[in-house]
C-alpha positions as CSV (number, residue, x, y, z in Angstrom):
1,M,0.0,0.0,0.0
2,P,1.5,3.4,-1.0
3,L,2.2,5.8,1.8
4,D,-0.2,8.4,0.4
5,K,-3.1,6.1,0.6
6,L,-2.2,5.0,4.1
7,V,-2.0,8.7,5.2
8,L,-5.4,9.4,3.5
9,I,-7.0,6.5,5.3
10,I,-5.6,7.7,8.7
11,V,-6.8,11.2,8.0
12,C,-10.3,10.0,7.0
13,V,-10.6,7.9,10.2
14,M,-9.5,10.8,12.4
15,A,-11.9,13.2,10.6
16,A,-14.7,10.6,11.0
17,A,-14.1,10.4,14.7
18,A,-14.1,14.2,15.0
19,A,-17.2,14.5,12.9
20,T,-19.0,11.9,15.0
21,V,-18.4,13.9,18.1
22,W,-19.3,17.1,16.3
23,V,-22.6,15.7,14.9
24,G,-23.4,14.2,18.3
25,T,-23.0,17.6,19.9
26,L,-25.2,19.2,17.2
27,I,-27.9,16.6,17.7
28,A,-27.8,17.1,21.5
29,A,-28.0,20.8,21.0
30,S,-30.9,20.6,18.5
31,F,-33.2,19.1,21.1
32,S,-32.6,22.0,23.4
33,L,-32.8,24.7,20.6
34,P,-35.8,24.8,18.3
35,F,-33.7,25.8,15.3
36,G,-30.9,23.2,15.8
37,W,-32.0,21.2,12.8
38,L,-31.2,24.1,10.5
39,V,-27.6,23.6,11.5
40,L,-27.6,19.8,11.4
41,I,-29.0,19.4,7.8
42,P,-26.3,21.5,6.1
43,A,-23.6,19.8,8.2
44,A,-24.9,16.4,7.1
45,L,-24.9,17.5,3.5
46,V,-21.3,18.8,3.7
47,G,-20.2,15.5,5.3
48,Y,-21.9,13.5,2.5
49,V,-20.1,15.6,-0.2
50,V,-16.7,15.1,1.5
51,F,-17.4,11.4,1.8
52,R,-18.3,11.1,-1.9
53,I,-15.2,13.1,-3.0
54,I,-12.8,10.9,-1.0
55,A,-14.6,7.7,-2.1
56,E,-14.4,8.8,-5.7
57,R,-10.7,9.6,-5.5
58,V,-9.7,6.4,-3.8
59,G,-11.6,4.3,-6.3
60,N,-10.5,6.1,-9.4
61,A,-8.0,4.1,-11.4
62,E,-7.5,6.8,-14.0
63,D,-6.2,9.3,-11.4
64,D,-3.8,6.6,-10.2
65,H,-2.6,6.2,-13.8
66,Y,-1.8,9.9,-14.1
67,D,-0.2,10.0,-10.6
68,K,2.2,7.2,-11.7
69,M,3.2,9.1,-14.8
70,E,4.3,12.2,-12.8
71,H,6.9,10.3,-10.8
């Protein structure tokens, strides 16, 4: 496994752990504040977009081909 993919996996795991705590805090706050869901929905959408971008990059063989050509 190339080092860059290993670092990407480690960063993703750390970001997921931080995001879990953050989203948990948002959910807890949304029950005490009536407009908390207005913050939670955009945060969930941003998380989904980031997940899709990372998943597309890791699974894209064409990008790997061009990365190998540069070195």
